[in-house]
SERO-259491 format. One record per residue (C-alpha): residue in one letter; chain; x, y, z. Coordinates in steps of 0.1 Angstrom, whole numbers, plus 2048, in hexadecimal, padded with zeros to 3 digits. Example, Ala and Ser with C-alpha at 12.3 -4.5 7.8 and 13.67 -1.06 7.14 Angstrom:
# SERO-259491
res:a | chain:A | X:87B | Y:7D3 | Z:84E
res:s | chain:A | X:889 | Y:7F5 | Z:847
END
This chain:
# SERO-259491
res:x | chain:A | X:BA4 | Y:B34 | Z:6DC
res:x | chain:A | X:B82 | Y:B47 | Z:6F2
res:x | chain:A | X:B83 | Y:B4A | Z:718
res:x | chain:A | X:B66 | Y:B64 | Z:71A
res:x | chain:A | X:B44 | Y:B5A | Z:70B
res:x | chain:A | X:B2B | Y:B74 | Z:711
res:x | chain:A | X:B03 | Y:B66 | Z:70F
res:x | chain:A | X:AED | Y:B82 | Z:708
res:x | chain:A | X:AC8 | Y:B76 | Z:71F
res:x | chain:A | X:AA5 | Y:B82 | Z:71E
res:x | chain:A | X:A94 | Y:B71 | Z:740
res:x | chain:A | X:A76 | Y:B79 | Z:72F
res:x | chain:A | X:A76 | Y:B5A | Z:712
res:x | chain:A | X:A92 | Y:B49 | Z:725
res:x | chain:A | X:A82 | Y:B29 | Z:71A
res:x | chain:A | X:A8A | Y:B32 | Z:6F9
res:x | chain:A | X:AB1 | Y:B2F | Z:6FA
res:x | chain:A | X:AB6 | Y:B07 | Z:703
res:x | chain:A | X:AC5 | Y:B0A | Z:6E2
res:x | chain:A | X:AE1 | Y:B29 | Z:6E5
res:x | chain:A | X:AE5 | Y:B22 | Z:709
res:x | chain:A | X:AEF | Y:B01 | Z:706
res:x | chain:A | X:B06 | Y:B08 | Z:6E7
res:x | chain:A | X:B1B | Y:B21 | Z:6FE
res:x | chain:A | X:B1D | Y:B08 | Z:717
res:x | chain:A | X:B2E | Y:AF0 | Z:705
res:x | chain:A | X:B41 | Y:B07 | Z:6F0
res:x | chain:A | X:B4B | Y:B13 | Z:714
res:x | chain:A | X:B58 | Y:AF2 | Z:71C
res:x | chain:A | X:B6C | Y:AEC | Z:6FD
res:x | chain:A | X:B81 | Y:B0B | Z:701
res:x | chain:A | X:B80 | Y:B09 | Z:72B
res:x | chain:A | X:B74 | Y:B2C | Z:728
res:x | chain:A | X:B55 | Y:B42 | Z:73F
res:x | chain:A | X:B35 | Y:B4D | Z:73B
res:x | chain:A | X:B2A | Y:B69 | Z:741
res:x | chain:A | X:AFE | Y:B6B | Z:73A
res:x | chain:A | X:AF6 | Y:B93 | Z:736
res:x | chain:A | X:AD1 | Y:BA1 | Z:737
res:x | chain:A | X:AC5 | Y:BC4 | Z:72E
res:x | chain:A | X:AB0 | Y:BD6 | Z:749
res:x | chain:A | X:A9D | Y:BF9 | Z:74E
res:x | chain:A | X:AA1 | Y:C0B | Z:76F
res:x | chain:A | X:A79 | Y:C01 | Z:771
res:x | chain:A | X:A61 | Y:BED | Z:780
res:x | chain:A | X:A5F | Y:BD0 | Z:763
res:x | chain:A | X:A54 | Y:BA7 | Z:766
res:x | chain:A | X:A77 | Y:B9E | Z:76D
res:x | chain:A | X:A7A | Y:BB6 | Z:789
res:x | chain:A | X:A6E | Y:BCD | Z:7A0
res:x | chain:A | X:A91 | Y:BDF | Z:79D
res:x | chain:A | X:AB2 | Y:BDB | Z:78D
res:x | chain:A | X:AC3 | Y:BC6 | Z:7A6
res:x | chain:A | X:A9E | Y:BAF | Z:7AC
res:x | chain:A | X:AAE | Y:BA6 | Z:780
res:x | chain:A | X:ACE | Y:BA7 | Z:78B
res:x | chain:A | X:AC7 | Y:B8B | Z:7A5
res:x | chain:A | X:AB2 | Y:B79 | Z:78B
res:x | chain:A | X:ACB | Y:B79 | Z:773
res:x | chain:A | X:AE6 | Y:B6C | Z:78C
res:x | chain:A | X:AD1 | Y:B4F | Z:794
res:x | chain:A | X:ACC | Y:B49 | Z:770
res:x | chain:A | X:AF2 | Y:B48 | Z:76A
res:x | chain:A | X:AF2 | Y:B31 | Z:78D
res:x | chain:A | X:AD6 | Y:B16 | Z:77E
res:x | chain:A | X:AED | Y:B15 | Z:759
res:x | chain:A | X:B0F | Y:B12 | Z:76D
res:x | chain:A | X:AFA | Y:AF1 | Z:784
res:x | chain:A | X:AEF | Y:AE5 | Z:760
res:x | chain:A | X:B0A | Y:AE8 | Z:74A
res:x | chain:A | X:B2A | Y:AE5 | Z:760
res:x | chain:A | X:B3E | Y:B03 | Z:755
res:x | chain:A | X:B48 | Y:B26 | Z:766
res:x | chain:A | X:B2E | Y:B42 | Z:765
res:x | chain:A | X:B26 | Y:B65 | Z:772
res:x | chain:A | X:B0C | Y:B7A | Z:768
res:x | chain:A | X:B07 | Y:B9E | Z:762
res:x | chain:A | X:AEB | Y:BB6 | Z:760
res:x | chain:A | X:AEA | Y:BD9 | Z:749
res:x | chain:A | X:AD1 | Y:BF3 | Z:752
res:x | chain:A | X:AC5 | Y:C08 | Z:733
res:x | chain:A | X:AAE | Y:C27 | Z:72F
res:x | chain:A | X:A99 | Y:C0E | Z:716
res:x | chain:A | X:AA5 | Y:BEF | Z:710
res:x | chain:A | X:A92 | Y:BE8 | Z:6EF
res:x | chain:A | X:AA4 | Y:C07 | Z:6E2
res:x | chain:A | X:AC5 | Y:C02 | Z:6F3
res:x | chain:A | X:ACA | Y:BE0 | Z:6ED
res:x | chain:A | X:AE7 | Y:BDC | Z:6D6
res:x | chain:A | X:AFD | Y:BFB | Z:6E5
res:x | chain:A | X:AF6 | Y:BE8 | Z:709
res:x | chain:A | X:B02 | Y:BC4 | Z:6FC
res:x | chain:A | X:B21 | Y:BD4 | Z:6E6
res:x | chain:A | X:B2F | Y:BEB | Z:702
res:x | chain:A | X:B27 | Y:BCB | Z:719
res:x | chain:A | X:B40 | Y:BB6 | Z:703
res:x | chain:A | X:B57 | Y:BCD | Z:702
res:x | chain:A | X:B55 | Y:BD6 | Z:72B
res:x | chain:A | X:B55 | Y:BB1 | Z:738
res:x | chain:A | X:B71 | Y:BA7 | Z:71E
res:x | chain:A | X:B5C | Y:B8D | Z:70E
res:x | chain:A | X:B70 | Y:B7D | Z:6EF
res:x | chain:A | X:B4C | Y:B6D | Z:6E1
res:x | chain:A | X:B28 | Y:B73 | Z:6DE
res:x | chain:A | X:B0E | Y:B54 | Z:6DC
res:x | chain:A | X:AEC | Y:B62 | Z:6D8
res:x | chain:A | X:AC7 | Y:B52 | Z:6CC
res:x | chain:A | X:ABF | Y:B60 | Z:6AE
res:x | chain:A | X:A99 | Y:B58 | Z:699
res:x | chain:A | X:A98 | Y:B4D | Z:675
res:x | chain:A | X:A99 | Y:B71 | Z:65E
res:x | chain:A | X:A74 | Y:B83 | Z:65A
res:x | chain:A | X:A71 | Y:BA1 | Z:645
res:x | chain:A | X:A76 | Y:BBB | Z:65A
res:x | chain:A | X:A97 | Y:BAB | Z:663
res:x | chain:A | X:A9B | Y:BB9 | Z:63F
res:x | chain:A | X:A96 | Y:BDF | Z:64B
res:x | chain:A | X:AAA | Y:BDD | Z:66F
res:x | chain:A | X:ACA | Y:BCD | Z:677
res:x | chain:A | X:AC9 | Y:BB1 | Z:68D
res:x | chain:A | X:ADB | Y:BB0 | Z:6B2
res:x | chain:A | X:AF5 | Y:B99 | Z:6A6
res:x | chain:A | X:B01 | Y:BAF | Z:68A
res:x | chain:A | X:B02 | Y:BCE | Z:69D
res:x | chain:A | X:B18 | Y:BB7 | Z:6B4
res:x | chain:A | X:B2E | Y:BA4 | Z:69C
res:x | chain:A | X:B32 | Y:BC7 | Z:68A
res:x | chain:A | X:B37 | Y:BDC | Z:6AE
res:x | chain:A | X:B50 | Y:BCA | Z:6BF
res:x | chain:A | X:B71 | Y:BB6 | Z:6BE
res:x | chain:A | X:B5C | Y:B94 | Z:6C7
res:x | chain:A | X:B50 | Y:B79 | Z:6B5
res:x | chain:A | X:B2C | Y:B73 | Z:6B3
res:x | chain:A | X:B1C | Y:B54 | Z:6AF
res:x | chain:A | X:AFB | Y:B51 | Z:6A9
res:x | chain:A | X:AE4 | Y:B32 | Z:6B1
res:x | chain:A | X:AC4 | Y:B30 | Z:6A0
res:x | chain:A | X:AA4 | Y:B24 | Z:6BC
END
C-alpha cells in the first residue's frame, strides 16, 4: 500500500519524536516500505551545524541510527530554506513530491488557541500534496 514514507524531523527536538518514529518504522515493516527522514535547515550557521553539509551529516547519522534500531531501510535528505520557520510547509510539500513519498508520518502537539488562527503543518501537507498524512501526538 505504501512504498516510501517521509518523516519530517527536527533534530533539535529528536527526543520528542519517539512515538512518530516508532509508528513510521512499524508501518514501514508492515508494508515493506522505506523511510526517508527529511530535515529543513537554513544556509546560516546554527546549533545543528555550521553549514548545510554538517546538518546533512547529522541527519544521515540519525537515519542510520533509526535503521539500526528498527530494522527498516532508511535514507535522509536535507532541504535548505531561506527561512525554515516561514518556508517549512512549502519545503516539506516540495520534498514529498521530489522524493516520491506516498505517506507522511509526523509528530504533532495537542491543539491550542493559536491553532485556530494558523494551519498545522500536517494540514498543509494534506491539502498541498498527493500523499496521505498521518499525525502522531507525542
